[in-house]
C-alpha distance (Angstrom), angle and dihedral (degrees) to the residues before:
residue distance angle dihedral
M1 . . .
G2 3.49 . .
R3 3.03 50.5 .
I4 3.81 117.7 -48.5
A5 3.81 93.1 126.6
R6 3.76 135.7 -44.2
C7 3.77 99.3 -167.2
C8 3.77 106.7 134.1
L9 3.78 103.7 156.5
A10 3.77 90.0 54.3
G11 3.78 121.0 176.7
V12 3.78 125.1 -128.6
L13 3.78 116.8 -84.0
C14 3.79 111.4 -112.0
A15 3.80 107.0 -108.2
G16 3.79 121.8 -145.2
F17 3.79 121.0 -116.9
A18 3.79 114.2 -92.2
A19 3.77 114.9 -104.9
A20 3.79 121.3 -128.6
A21 3.79 90.9 -96.7
G22 3.78 90.8 52.2
A23 3.82 97.1 -106.1
K24 3.79 121.0 120.9
P25 3.80 115.1 -121.0
E26 3.77 121.5 -129.6
P27 3.83 108.8 -85.5
Q28 3.78 116.7 -112.2
K29 3.79 110.4 -93.5
L30 3.79 112.6 -127.0
E31 3.79 136.5 -166.4
L32 3.80 127.7 -128.3
R33 3.78 114.9 -148.8
G34 3.76 118.9 -178.3
R35 3.75 147.7 164.2
I36 3.78 129.1 -145.7
T37 3.80 116.6 -147.6
G38 3.77 133.5 -179.7
F39 3.79 103.5 67.4
G40 3.79 102.6 70.4
R41 3.77 131.7 -116.9
M42 3.79 127.8 -50.9
R43 3.78 92.1 35.0
M44 3.77 128.6 108.1
A45 3.80 135.2 -154.3
R46 3.78 136.0 -167.0
V47 3.79 115.1 -111.8
T48 3.80 120.5 -162.5
L49 3.78 124.8 -172.5
F50 3.82 117.9 -153.9
G51 3.78 125.8 -168.9
V52 3.79 115.6 -119.7
D53 3.78 96.3 -176.7
S54 3.79 98.3 40.3
P55 3.82 138.9 3.1
F56 3.80 110.0 -69.9
A57 3.79 137.7 133.1
E58 3.79 130.8 171.8
S59 3.79 132.0 163.9
T60 3.77 136.4 -158.5
V61 3.79 138.4 165.0
T62 3.78 124.8 -118.2
D63 3.76 121.1 -119.3
L64 3.79 120.3 -114.8
G65 3.80 89.7 -83.2
G66 3.79 92.7 55.5
E67 3.80 95.6 -107.3
F68 3.81 125.5 138.5
R69 3.79 140.0 172.0
F70 3.81 138.4 -157.0
H71 3.81 117.5 -163.1
S72 3.81 133.5 -152.2
L73 3.79 98.6 11.8
Q74 3.76 123.1 173.3
P75 3.82 112.9 -123.0
G76 3.77 111.0 -96.0
T77 3.77 145.9 90.1
Y78 3.79 121.3 -56.5
S79 3.78 137.5 -176.1
L80 3.78 111.8 -135.0
A81 3.80 119.3 -156.7
V82 3.81 121.9 -163.5
S83 3.79 113.4 -164.9
R84 3.76 137.4 177.7
R85 3.77 125.0 -167.4
S86 3.83 113.3 -84.7
L87 3.83 92.7 -7.3
G88 3.80 102.6 82.9
E89 3.78 128.6 -128.9
V90 3.78 143.7 -72.6
R91 3.82 119.9 -143.3
R92 3.77 131.4 -157.7
T93 3.79 133.7 171.0
V94 3.79 114.7 -114.9
V95 3.80 120.8 -164.1
V96 3.79 112.2 -153.3
S97 3.79 108.5 -166.8
A98 3.79 140.9 131.5
G99 3.79 91.6 -107.3
L100 3.81 90.7 62.5
A101 3.81 98.3 38.0
D102 3.79 127.9 96.8
R103 3.81 124.1 -124.0
K104 3.79 91.1 -81.0
G105 3.80 92.2 54.7
S106 3.80 96.1 -105.3
V107 3.80 125.1 137.4
H108 3.81 112.6 -153.8
V109 3.80 124.6 -151.7
T110 3.80 135.8 172.9
I111 3.79 118.2 -159.4
R112 3.77 125.8 -174.2
Y113 3.79 115.8 -139.9
S114 3.79 110.6 -143.8
S115 3.79 116.0 -169.5
T116 3.81 88.5 -159.4
E117 3.81 90.7 58.2
A118 3.80 93.0 41.2
M119 3.80 93.0 52.0
A120 3.81 94.6 44.7
D121 3.79 86.4 94.8
K122 3.80 104.8 84.1
S123 3.80 90.2 -146.4
A124 3.81 94.3 56.7
G125 3.78 110.5 134.6
T126 3.80 93.9 6.3
I127 3.79 131.1 110.2
S128 3.78 119.4 -148.4
R129 3.79 122.1 -125.5
Q130 3.79 88.8 -114.5
Q131 3.80 91.2 56.9
L132 3.79 91.9 46.3
A133 3.79 88.0 55.5
V134 3.81 93.0 55.4
P135 3.81 108.5 106.9
K136 3.78 121.8 -123.7
R137 3.82 92.2 -111.4
A138 3.81 90.2 61.8
W139 3.81 92.1 47.3
N140 3.79 89.6 50.9
E141 3.80 89.4 54.9
F142 3.79 89.3 48.9
L143 3.81 91.3 51.9
S144 3.79 90.3 46.8
A145 3.80 87.9 55.0
Q146 3.80 88.9 55.1
K147 3.81 90.2 53.8
R148 3.81 90.7 50.0
L149 3.80 90.3 51.1
A150 3.80 91.0 52.6
K151 3.82 85.9 60.4
R152 3.82 91.1 44.8
D153 3.80 89.9 -115.5
A154 3.80 97.9 146.4
D155 3.80 94.6 169.3
G156 3.80 92.0 51.8
A157 3.80 91.4 47.3
K158 3.79 91.5 50.9
Q159 3.80 91.3 51.2
H160 3.80 91.2 54.2
L161 3.81 92.1 47.0
E162 3.79 91.2 50.3
K163 3.80 89.0 51.9
A164 3.80 89.0 49.9
V165 3.81 94.2 55.4
A166 3.81 90.8 42.3
I167 3.81 88.3 57.5
A168 3.81 93.7 40.2
P169 3.83 114.9 19.6
Q170 3.83 87.6 -177.3
F171 3.84 91.3 63.4
S172 3.81 97.9 119.7
A173 3.81 96.0 177.1
A174 3.80 91.7 54.8
W175 3.81 92.0 50.4
N176 3.80 89.0 49.6
S177 3.80 90.9 51.1
L178 3.80 91.3 50.5
G179 3.80 87.8 51.7
V180 3.79 92.2 52.2
M181 3.80 91.5 51.3
A182 3.80 91.2 48.2
Y183 3.80 89.3 50.8
Q184 3.79 91.4 51.1
K185 3.81 87.7 54.4
S186 3.84 88.8 51.2
D187 3.82 91.2 -114.8
L188 3.79 95.6 138.2
T189 3.80 94.2 168.5
E190 3.81 92.9 58.4
A191 3.80 91.7 40.2
E192 3.80 91.7 54.1
A193 3.81 91.7 48.6
D194 3.81 92.4 50.4
F195 3.80 94.2 47.5
R196 3.81 90.7 48.9
K197 3.82 89.8 52.3
A198 3.81 89.7 51.9
L199 3.80 91.6 49.2
A200 3.79 92.9 46.8
I201 3.80 87.4 59.6
E202 3.82 95.8 43.2
P203 3.84 109.3 17.9
N204 3.81 93.1 -176.8
A205 3.79 96.8 47.8
F206 3.79 112.3 126.8
E207 3.80 100.4 -151.7
P208 3.83 100.6 59.5
A209 3.82 91.1 37.8
V210 3.81 94.3 56.8
N211 3.79 91.0 40.3
L212 3.80 92.8 50.8
G213 3.79 88.9 48.4
G214 3.80 89.0 55.4
V215 3.80 93.8 48.7
L216 3.80 92.9 48.8
L217 3.80 90.0 48.2
G218 3.79 89.1 51.9
R219 3.80 90.1 50.8
G220 3.80 92.2 51.1
R221 3.82 95.0 -115.1
L222 3.77 92.5 134.8
E223 3.80 102.0 169.5
E224 3.81 91.2 52.7
A225 3.80 91.5 42.8
L226 3.79 91.2 52.7
Q227 3.81 91.1 54.6
Y228 3.80 93.7 57.5
N229 3.80 96.2 36.6
R230 3.80 90.8 53.1
Q231 3.81 88.7 48.1
A232 3.80 88.8 53.3
V233 3.82 93.2 49.2
A234 3.80 90.6 48.9
A235 3.80 90.1 52.1
R236 3.82 94.8 46.4
P237 3.81 111.7 15.2
R238 3.81 93.3 -177.4
D239 3.79 97.9 47.0
A240 3.81 111.7 122.4
L241 3.81 96.8 -149.9
A242 3.79 94.3 47.9
N243 3.81 92.7 49.1
A244 3.80 93.5 43.4
Q245 3.80 93.8 51.5
A246 3.80 93.3 44.9
G247 3.80 89.5 49.4
M248 3.79 92.4 48.0
T249 3.78 90.8 48.9
Y250 3.80 91.9 53.7
F251 3.81 89.0 45.0
Q252 3.80 91.5 54.1
M253 3.80 88.7 48.2
G254 3.82 89.5 55.1
D255 3.82 95.7 -111.4
I256 3.80 100.3 125.0
D257 3.82 93.6 162.8
R258 3.81 90.1 64.7
A259 3.78 92.9 37.2
E260 3.81 96.7 55.7
P261 3.85 101.4 63.9
L262 3.80 91.7 45.6
L263 3.80 92.2 50.7
I264 3.80 90.6 47.1
A265 3.82 89.3 50.8
A266 3.81 90.2 51.7
Q267 3.79 91.9 49.3
R268 3.80 92.0 47.5
A269 3.81 92.3 49.4
D270 3.81 95.0 47.8
P271 3.84 114.2 6.9
S272 3.82 93.5 -169.8
H273 3.79 95.3 43.5
F274 3.79 113.2 158.2
S275 3.82 92.4 -124.8
R276 3.84 87.8 65.8
P277 3.81 98.4 -142.1
Q278 3.81 87.7 -173.1
L279 3.80 90.2 77.6
F280 3.80 93.0 56.4
L281 3.80 92.1 43.7
A282 3.81 89.1 51.6
M283 3.81 90.1 54.5
I284 3.80 90.6 49.2
Y285 3.80 92.1 50.8
M286 3.79 91.7 46.6
E287 3.79 89.7 53.1
R288 3.80 88.3 53.4
G289 3.79 92.0 47.1
D290 3.82 95.0 -113.5
V291 3.80 98.1 137.2
D292 3.81 95.2 168.3
A293 3.80 92.1 56.1
A294 3.80 91.0 47.2
R295 3.81 91.4 51.4
R296 3.81 91.4 50.4
E297 3.79 91.5 53.7
L298 3.80 93.7 47.7
A299 3.80 92.4 47.2
D300 3.80 90.9 49.8
C301 3.80 91.0 50.5
I302 3.81 91.6 52.1
A303 3.80 92.1 48.6
R304 3.80 91.9 52.8
H305 3.82 96.8 41.1
P306 3.83 104.4 30.9
D307 3.81 95.9 156.2
D308 3.80 99.1 41.8
P309 3.82 113.7 127.0
D310 3.81 89.0 -121.5
T311 3.81 94.4 54.9
P312 3.85 96.6 91.4
R313 3.81 89.6 52.6
I314 3.82 91.1 48.9
R315 3.81 90.8 49.5
G316 3.79 87.1 53.0
Q317 3.80 89.8 53.1
L318 3.79 89.9 51.8
R319 3.80 90.8 52.0
D320 3.80 90.3 48.9
L321 3.82 90.9 51.7
A322 3.80 91.1 48.9
A323 3.80 90.6 49.5
R324 3.79 91.2 47.9
E325 3.82 90.8 53.4
T326 3.81 90.4 48.7
T327 3.79 93.9 52.0
T328 3.83 93.7 45.0
A329 3.82 95.7 44.6
P330 3.86 113.2 114.7
């Protein structure tokens, strides 16, 4: 993204119910209303909303009380970034769905901005030499891509990003953004190639490293995935995505003792994170025979993602666990 979106382990976009004629109706448009705390009154911050499920990016600025609003949002999962000049950013997952909205169709969130968390990234407030070398024409194309994404014009955004890298092949952020869009289209081959191009330009960049780790995990190349996910955790120890992907990689490798603390760290950093670390923690606790802990994780996941397509299945798992306890009770 530089930062268009870095969501690699994206969830599945909530699909509307089929109408009688077989066509899907337009999903209800919702509003996100939020408040940023932690930096006192009479100060403002930039808030950017990125689509996890599909290409989207839109920015606004808080008022002097820290409040912000996004109108006419499609239901789905979003990554919300709060940034202040020279201090870095704080990210949280925001689920925008009917099950979490009030009667007026508004989802309300409060996010605390911590300068300690924002500045944990060593590169906060700095611009790499590669970025400084990117000409203004390429940056203009990049910004035009952002505007296209705000209108959910993925094809238009991609065209602008391709122009940006044609002008400046060293534009790492643009390559990373192209990779994210390819991932969201389930084109993992193209996504991997784009993230590798971004990393070849800036080997220590966090965004393409964590994104490549997610793609490799999705492709089942666990040893390679672990390399990049560990690199991402080392760069940003508190980052939810980095910890979640590293934990999932260890889980897939059968090392649940290493997976558990990473998944817990992801959950603690971003309780509603789109990777849903609760599901993996529940499987770990079930393997250890701790049914109560597994039920708590599943219940928490349902509460945070009530309209996710997987929620009915998870509710079924909870019922099965309750029935199992009933039949095994003395």
